[in-house]
Every structure is written in C-alpha cells, then in structure tokens.
C-alpha positions in Angstrom: -2.0 20.3 -11.1 1.0 21.9 -13.0 4.3 22.7 -11.3 4.9 26.4 -11.1 8.3 27.4 -12.6 8.5 30.4 -10.3 11.3 30.1 -7.8 12.9 27.1 -9.3 16.1 29.1 -10.1 16.7 29.5 -6.4 17.0 25.7 -6.0 20.8 24.9 -5.8 21.5 21.9 -3.6 20.4 18.4 -3.3 18.7 19.3 0.0 16.8 22.1 -1.8 15.3 19.7 -4.3 14.3 17.2 -1.6 12.5 20.0 0.3 11.0 21.4 -2.8 9.8 18.0 -4.1 8.3 17.2 -0.7 6.3 20.5 -0.8 5.1 20.0 -4.4 4.0 16.4 -3.6 2.0 17.5 -0.6 0.6 20.5 -2.4 -0.6 18.2 -5.3 -1.9 15.6 -2.9 -0.4 12.8 -4.9 -1.2 9.2 -3.9 1.5 6.9 -2.4 1.5 3.1 -2.3 4.1 2.0 -4.8 7.2 1.9 -2.5 6.9 4.9 -0.2 4.1 6.2 2.0 4.9 9.9 2.4 6.0 12.9 0.4 9.5 13.3 1.9 10.6 9.7 1.3 9.2 9.9 -2.3 11.1 13.2 -3.0 14.3 11.8 -1.4 14.1 8.6 -3.4 13.5 10.3 -6.7 16.2 12.9 -6.1 18.9 10.4 -5.1 18.0 8.0 -7.9 18.0 10.7 -10.5 21.4 11.8 -9.4 22.8 8.2 -9.3 23.4 8.4 -5.6 22.7 5.5 -3.1 19.8 5.7 -0.7 22.3 5.9 2.2 24.2 8.9 0.8 26.0 10.7 3.7 24.1 13.8 4.8 26.9 16.2 4.0 26.5 15.4 0.3 23.1 16.9 0.5 24.6 20.4 0.6 26.3 19.8 -2.8 25.4 22.1 -5.6 23.8 20.7 -8.7 24.7 21.3 -12.3 22.2 22.9 -14.7 21.7 19.5 -16.4 21.0 17.8 -13.0 18.5 20.5 -12.0 16.7 20.2 -15.3 16.5 16.4 -15.0 15.1 16.6 -11.5 12.5 19.1 -12.5 11.5 16.8 -15.3 11.1 13.9 -12.9 9.1 15.8 -10.4 6.8 17.0 -13.2 6.2 13.4 -14.3 5.2 12.5 -10.7 2.9 15.5 -10.2 1.4 16.3 -13.6 1.1 12.8 -15.0 0.6 11.1 -11.6 3.2 8.5 -12.7 4.2 6.2 -9.9 7.9 6.6 -8.9 8.9 3.0 -9.9 7.7 3.7 -13.5 9.8 6.9 -13.6 13.0 5.1 -12.3 12.2 1.7 -13.8 13.1 0.2 -10.5 11.1 -1.6 -7.8 12.4 -3.5 -4.8 10.8 -6.8 -3.7 12.2 -9.3 -1.2 15.4 -7.2 -1.0 15.9 -7.4 -4.8 15.8 -4.7 -7.5 13.4 -5.4 -10.4 13.0 -3.6 -13.7 9.4 -2.4 -14.1 7.5 -0.3 -16.6 3.8 0.2 -17.5 3.5 -3.3 -18.9 3.5 -4.9 -15.4 2.2 -4.2 -11.9 4.6 -2.6 -9.6 5.8 -5.3 -7.0 4.4 -4.6 -3.6 3.0 -7.9 -2.3 3.5 -8.9 1.4 4.2 -12.4 -0.1 7.8 -11.2 -0.2 8.1 -11.8 3.5 6.9 -15.3 3.1 9.4 -16.0 0.3 12.3 -14.7 2.4 11.3 -17.4 5.0 11.4 -20.1 2.3 7.6 -20.5 2.8 8.2 -21.8 6.3 6.6 -22.8 8.6 3.8 -23.8 6.2 6.1 -26.2 4.3 9.7 -27.4 4.9 11.9 -25.2 2.6 14.3 -28.1 1.9 11.3 -30.2 0.7 10.4 -27.7 -2.0 11.6 -28.9 -5.4 9.1 -27.1 -7.6 7.3 -23.8 -7.5 4.7 -22.2 -9.8 4.3 -18.4 -9.8 0.9 -18.0 -11.5 0.2 -14.5 -13.0 3.9 -13.7 -12.7 3.9 -10.1 -14.1 7.4 -8.8 -13.6 8.6 -12.2 -12.4 9.3 -10.8 -8.9 7.7 -13.7 -7.0 9.2 -16.4 -9.2 12.7 -14.9 -9.2 12.7 -14.2 -5.4 11.5 -17.7 -4.8 14.3 -19.2 -7.0 17.0 -17.2 -5.1 15.5 -18.1 -1.7 15.2 -21.8 -2.7 18.3 -22.5 -4.9 17.5 -26.2 -5.1 14.0 -25.6 -6.6 12.8 -25.2 -10.1 10.4 -22.4 -10.7 7.8 -21.9 -13.5 6.5 -18.4 -14.0 3.3 -18.2 -16.0 1.4 -15.2 -17.4 -1.0 -14.6 -20.2 0.6 -11.3 -21.2 3.4 -11.3 -23.8 4.3 -7.8 -22.5 4.6 -9.0 -18.9 6.7 -12.0 -20.0 9.1 -9.7 -21.8 9.6 -7.7 -18.6 10.0 -10.9 -16.6 12.6 -12.2 -19.1 14.6 -9.0 -18.6 14.6 -9.6 -14.8 15.5 -13.3 -15.2 18.5 -12.3 -17.2 19.5 -9.4 -14.9 19.2 -11.5 -11.7 20.9 -14.5 -13.4 18.3 -17.2 -12.7 17.7 -18.5 -16.2 18.8 -21.9 -15.0 16.1 -22.0 -12.4 13.2 -20.0 -13.8 11.2 -21.0 -16.8 8.7 -18.5 -18.3 5.5 -19.9 -19.7 2.7 -18.1 -21.6 -0.5 -19.4 -20.1 -4.0 -18.3 -19.2 -3.9 -19.4 -15.6 -3.3 -23.2 -15.7 -4.3 -23.5 -19.4 -0.9 -24.3 -20.9 0.5 -26.2 -17.9 -0.9 -29.6 -18.9 -0.4 -32.0 -16.1 2.5 -30.3 -14.4 2.5 -30.5 -10.6 4.3 -28.4 -7.9 5.1 -28.4 -4.3 4.1 -24.7 -4.0 1.7 -22.6 -6.1 1.9 -18.9 -5.3 -0.2 -16.4 -7.1 -1.0 -12.7 -7.1 -3.8 -12.7 -9.7 -6.2 -9.9 -10.7 -8.6 -9.4 -7.8 -9.9 -5.9 -7.9 -13.7 -5.7 -8.0 -15.6 -3.1 -10.2 -16.4 -0.6 -7.4 -12.8 -0.5 -6.4 -11.6 -0.2 -10.0 -13.9 2.8 -10.4 -12.4 4.4 -7.3 -8.7 3.8 -8.0 -6.4 6.8 -7.6 -4.8 8.1 -10.8 -1.4 6.5 -10.0 -2.9 3.0 -10.2 -4.5 3.7 -13.6 -1.0 3.6 -15.1 -0.8 -0.1 -14.3 -2.2 -2.7 -16.7 -5.9 -3.1 -16.2 -5.9 -6.8 -17.0 -3.6 -7.3 -14.0 -6.0 -5.6 -11.7 -9.6 -6.1 -12.5 -11.4 -9.5 -12.1 -15.1 -9.1 -12.6 -17.8 -7.4 -10.6 -16.8 -9.1 -7.3 -13.1 -9.4 -7.9 -13.2 -13.2 -7.9 -13.2 -14.3 -11.5 -9.6 -15.4 -11.6 -9.4 -16.9 -8.1 -12.5 -19.0 -8.6 -10.8 -20.8 -11.5 -7.6 -21.1 -9.5 -9.4 -22.7 -6.6 -11.2 -25.1 -9.0 -8.0 -26.3 -10.7 -5.1 -25.9 -8.2 -5.4 -29.3 -6.5 -4.7 -31.1 -9.8 -1.5 -29.1 -10.1 -0.2 -29.7 -6.6 1.9 -32.6 -5.3 0.8 -34.4 -2.2 1.5 -32.1 0.7 1.7 -29.1 -1.5 0.3 -25.7 -0.7 -1.5 -22.9 -2.6 -0.8 -19.3 -1.5 -2.9 -16.6 -3.1 -3.4 -12.9 -2.7 -6.9 -11.5 -3.0 -6.5 -8.2 -1.2 -9.7 -6.3 -0.4 -11.8 -9.1 -2.0 -11.3 -11.3 1.0 -14.9 -10.8 2.4 -16.4 -11.7 -1.0 -14.2 -14.8 -1.2 -15.1 -16.0 2.3 -18.8 -15.5 1.5 -18.5 -17.3 -1.8 -16.7 -20.3 -0.4 -17.8 -20.8 3.3 -16.8 -24.5 3.2 -13.1 -23.8 2.4 -10.9 -23.6 5.5 -8.8 -20.5 4.5 -5.8 -19.7 6.6 -5.3 -16.0 6.4 -1.7 -15.2 6.8 -0.2 -12.4 9.0 2.9 -10.5 8.2 5.4 -8.7 10.5 5.8 -5.9 8.0 2.0 -5.5 7.4 -0.4 -6.7 4.8 -3.5 -8.8 4.6 -5.8 -10.6 2.1 -3.4 -13.5 1.5 -4.6 -17.1 2.2 -3.1 -20.5 2.3 -4.8 -23.8 1.5 -3.2 -27.3 1.4 -3.8 -29.6 -1.5 -6.0 -31.7 0.9 -8.1 -28.6 1.7 -8.8 -27.6 -1.9 -11.8 -28.8 -3.9 -10.8 -32.1 -5.4 -13.3 -31.9 -8.2 -14.0 -28.8 -10.3 -17.7 -29.7 -10.3 -17.9 -29.1 -6.6 -17.8 -25.4 -7.3 -19.0 -25.4 -10.9 -22.1 -23.3 -10.0 -19.8 -20.5 -8.7 -17.6 -20.4 -11.8 -20.1 -21.1 -14.5 -20.4 -17.5 -15.4 -16.7 -17.1 -16.2 -15.5 -20.3 -17.8 
C-alpha cells in the first residue's frame, strides 16, 4: 500500500501527525510486535522520536506547529513504515531491552525477549545473583542480553558469542555506547565451537528457533530481520539440539542454562521427553523459555546423538 499525498498539506501540529499516522497504520494493516502492539503507540513513538522529543513530552507540546522540514521528515518515516513494512526500531535505530536503549539495524534481530525480566532480577530465584561470576550469552546478536546481564551483575564477566561478523559489529557499538567493555568480551563462535573448555555459571541463549512453516508465514516486518537469526531447520530445533548436547560441558557445577525456543516448545518437549524442562513464567508476559541445571542436562553428547545426527 502506498501513502496518498492528498490532504497532507493540512497536517500542521504534532497531534495532527500522530492522528494521521495512526489512521495510515490501521488502514495499511501493518503488523506490530517490535516494541508496540497498536497503531497509536507506534505513530506516537515514531513522531516523537523523529522530532527528538522524549516519550513523556507534556501534552500541550502536541499542539505545536511543525516546520516544513519536520513535516517532510515525518512523512518519509511513515512511508518507510507503511510502504516498506520496515519495523519501527530499524527506522529509529533504537530498541529498548531491560530498560536500556540499544542501537539496532537490519544486521541483527530487534530485541524483544522476555528474558529481559529475568536479567533484571539477576537470574533469581534460580541462582543466587551474588554467586554469578561468569555469564555466556550465546547467539548474542545486538549484545542486548550480554550487556544487560553485565549491568545487572557488575561483579560478573560476560562473554557474548555469535557466528555473524555483522552482528558482532552491532554488539561492539552497543558495548562501547553502554560502557561495558571492561565486562563484556565479544567472541566469534558457531555456538560453542570457539569457546574451547570455558565454563560459566549461567548460559543464556536466544538462538534461531523458527521452524519452516512459521518462516513461510512470517509477516513482512519480520522478513527484514536476518534469516540466519530466525530459521533453524524444519522443526525449529537445529540450534537448540546442539546447545542441549554441549551445554553441560560449558557450565560450572550448580550452573544453569536458560534458552528461548518460542513456538517450538511443543516440538522440543516431544523430541526430549526425558529432560525435566522448567518453563519460566513472566509477569510482563512471554513464553517458550526453559531452564535446566547442569545436573539436569545430558552429560554425554552421545545420549542424544540420534537426535542431532542430521545437523552435525
């Protein structure tokens, strides 16, 4: 759908553009899920961000008249959202996670994991926060999980691993911006491949987990995200099978694995009926995230070799 230019000249105030953007987003039936869940919030966010105004701008500012340059820029932004189906965080290059702003672009997934809530709690009650000295964020992407963990656990060292050079470049930008270079080490690694014998108190991962039918049905907005960070084989389990096979050898005694598998939860439970997954619940919503202790994980890769043989 293209945005009709008719009537745009009548838009004068900030309030006009928020209303107009809301109408255009509803008319175009765009998909939400990258920070907001409705047209009004999306239009308000894009309008205020484009005008360099804070989210809590007093309401009387909304009657302010815009310059011609400001109006042109807002129209350009709304066209990107409607005509290209570009998610708002890729337009603003900003995504919030665990109360922190992260730079994002199309080289990385847009942060949105419920794991943020767990990080804010220092991974309690599943492990004592003060006992955590080392954390691994596997498949780090933008670095949001690693960086948020470092700031929540200032006494811990955090490794952030990813196979993508592009993702690591974005993560490096966020490490520098959020000033955690002393705590967070970026590592290029295909899952555990380059981590040798390193062990951690906590391994947390949001790996690719989208199965083929779900990939085929993704809304246009999600197709701007890197495919390699989403798809994981016909059943969505290619990456997590390897993680389950190797995680115990990278955990300290008493350590825990936290992993997000989203809608692939049923397939995972069917594939590994012997594993005592704890499926975590979140006050702010979200599902498909499990926890296993080191002692609950397979201790020998050959115990599940028949289920990963097709992908390793």
